[in-house]
C-alpha positions in Angstrom: 9.3 1.3 17.1 6.8 3.3 19.0 6.0 2.4 22.6 2.4 1.4 23.1 0.0 0.4 25.8 -2.6 -1.9 24.2 -5.0 -1.3 27.1 -5.3 2.3 26.0 -5.4 1.6 22.3 -8.5 -0.4 21.4 -7.7 -0.2 17.6 -4.3 -1.9 17.8 -5.6 -5.2 16.2 -7.2 -3.2 13.4 -4.1 -1.1 12.8 -2.0 -4.3 12.7 -4.3 -5.8 10.1 -4.3 -2.6 7.9 -0.5 -2.4 8.1 -0.1 -6.1 7.2 -2.4 -5.7 4.2 -0.6 -2.6 3.1 2.8 -4.3 3.4 1.4 -7.2 1.3 0.2 -4.8 -1.4 3.5 -3.0 -1.5 5.4 -6.2 -1.8 3.2 -7.3 -4.6 3.7 -4.0 -6.4 7.5 -4.4 -6.2 7.3 -7.8 -7.8 5.1 -6.7 -10.7 6.5 -6.7 -14.2 3.8 -4.3 -15.4 4.6 -1.0 -13.7 1.6 0.7 -15.3 -0.9 -1.5 -13.4 -2.7 0.5 -10.7 -3.0 -0.7 -7.2 -6.0 0.6 -5.2 -5.4 1.8 -1.6 -8.2 2.4 0.9 -8.5 5.5 3.1 -6.4 4.1 6.0 -3.6 2.9 3.7 -3.3 6.3 2.0 -2.9 7.9 5.4 -0.3 5.4 6.5 1.7 5.9 3.3 1.4 9.7 3.7 2.7 9.5 7.3 5.5 7.2 6.2 6.7 9.5 3.5 6.6 12.5 5.9 8.7 10.6 8.4 11.1 9.6 5.7 11.3 13.2 4.6 12.3 14.3 8.1 15.0 11.6 8.1 16.3 12.8 4.8 16.4 16.4 5.9 18.2 15.6 9.1 20.8 13.5 7.3 21.2 16.4 4.7 20.5 14.2 1.7 19.0 17.2 -0.2 18.8 15.4 -3.6 16.5 12.7 -2.1 14.7 15.2 0.1 13.5 17.2 -3.0 12.0 14.1 -4.6 10.4 13.1 -1.3 8.9 16.6 -1.0 7.3 16.1 -4.4 5.9 12.8 -3.2 4.6 14.4 0.0 2.7 17.0 -2.1 1.2 14.3 -4.3 0.1 12.2 -1.4 -1.3 15.4 0.3 -3.6 15.8 -2.7 -4.7 12.2 -2.4 -5.4 12.5 1.3 -7.4 15.7 0.7 -9.3 13.9 -2.1 -10.0 10.9 0.3 -11.3 13.3 2.9 -13.7 14.9 0.5 -14.9 11.6 -0.8 -15.7 10.3 2.7 -17.1 13.7 3.9 -14.5 14.0 6.6 -13.0 17.3 7.5 -9.4 18.0 6.4 -7.0 18.2 9.3 
């Protein structure tokens, strides 16, 4: 949990809505029988997933779970390409 001061963060309701929608999509994906079915993610959702994977990678490396860290590193690279692609499509600079 991150401490927050809602008075200083005007986008908190938006962030909560995006996070709730993302959680719903992920829950639906886990319940699908057809794993080949694609689920679209918007720009904000891709960035949230990318950040979550990076945080998980840090946790894996600090717990020295190298076999999982390697797989997570591959996912980070794949998501990095998605984020760069999303930045190009929306004409935003890559950070």
